[in-house]
N, C-alpha and C positions, 0 to 999 in steps of 0.2 A: 864882301860880296854877297848880294842878296838874288835869290833866285824866285821865280814866280810860276805857279801852276794853276790854270783857270780850268775848272772841270766842267764849265757849261757845255762845250762841245760833246762831251762824252757821258753826260749826267745819266743817261739811262742804259748803259753798258757796263755792268758789274765788273766783268773780268778785266776790260780796259781801264777802269777807275783803279783797280788794284795795281795793275802793271805801271800806270802812269804815276801812282804814288810812290812805288817802289823805285822806280826810275829817277824821279826827283830826289829822293833821299840819297840814293846811290850817287847821283850827280853833285849833290851838296857835299858828300864826303869826298869824292874824287877832286872837286874844285875847291875844297876847303871853305865853302861858303858858311857864313855866320848864320844866316837867316833864309827860311823858305817861307813865302806867302802862298798859302793855299786858299783859293776862292771856290768853295762849293756853291756859292750863292745863297740867297735868302730863302725862297720857296718854302716848302713845309718843314724843312729841317732834317729829312730823311738822309740825304747825301751827307750833311755835315755829321750826322751821327754815324754814317758809315766810314767817313774819313777818321773820326775820332777812335772808332773801334779798331780801324786799321792801325793807327798810331799807337794804340794800347796793347798790341801784340807784343809779348815778352821780347822777341828777337828784333823788332823794330824799335821798341822803347830803349833798348841798349844803345842805339845808334845816335840818339838825339840827347840834348840837355833838358829842354823844357818846351812847353806849348803855352801860348797865349791866345785868347780868343779877343778879337777887336771889339772894345767897348762901345765904340761909335758905329760899327757896321758888323752886325752878327752874321753876315755872310763870308767873314773872312777869318782865317786862323794863321797864326805865324808859329813856326818850329824853329827853334834856336838850336844851334850846334855848339860845342866846345871841342875844339880839335887840339889833340896832345902832340 
């Protein structure tokens, strides 16, 4: 199962971004999804950096297996999960 989060509608609301990111991570765990696609968009790269900082937090990092950046589209990230 693959989940998707598009951050375009809330790009300028910091608190909602963190809440949406935490929500999609929790949903992926609950539904045992193997992959989450996060779309921060291309723009200046600030939103993507915010997403990467969020994912790099110790308590969040423990919840997923790895992150890939899309080589063809720098406005997308993939977060992979390994469920036990």
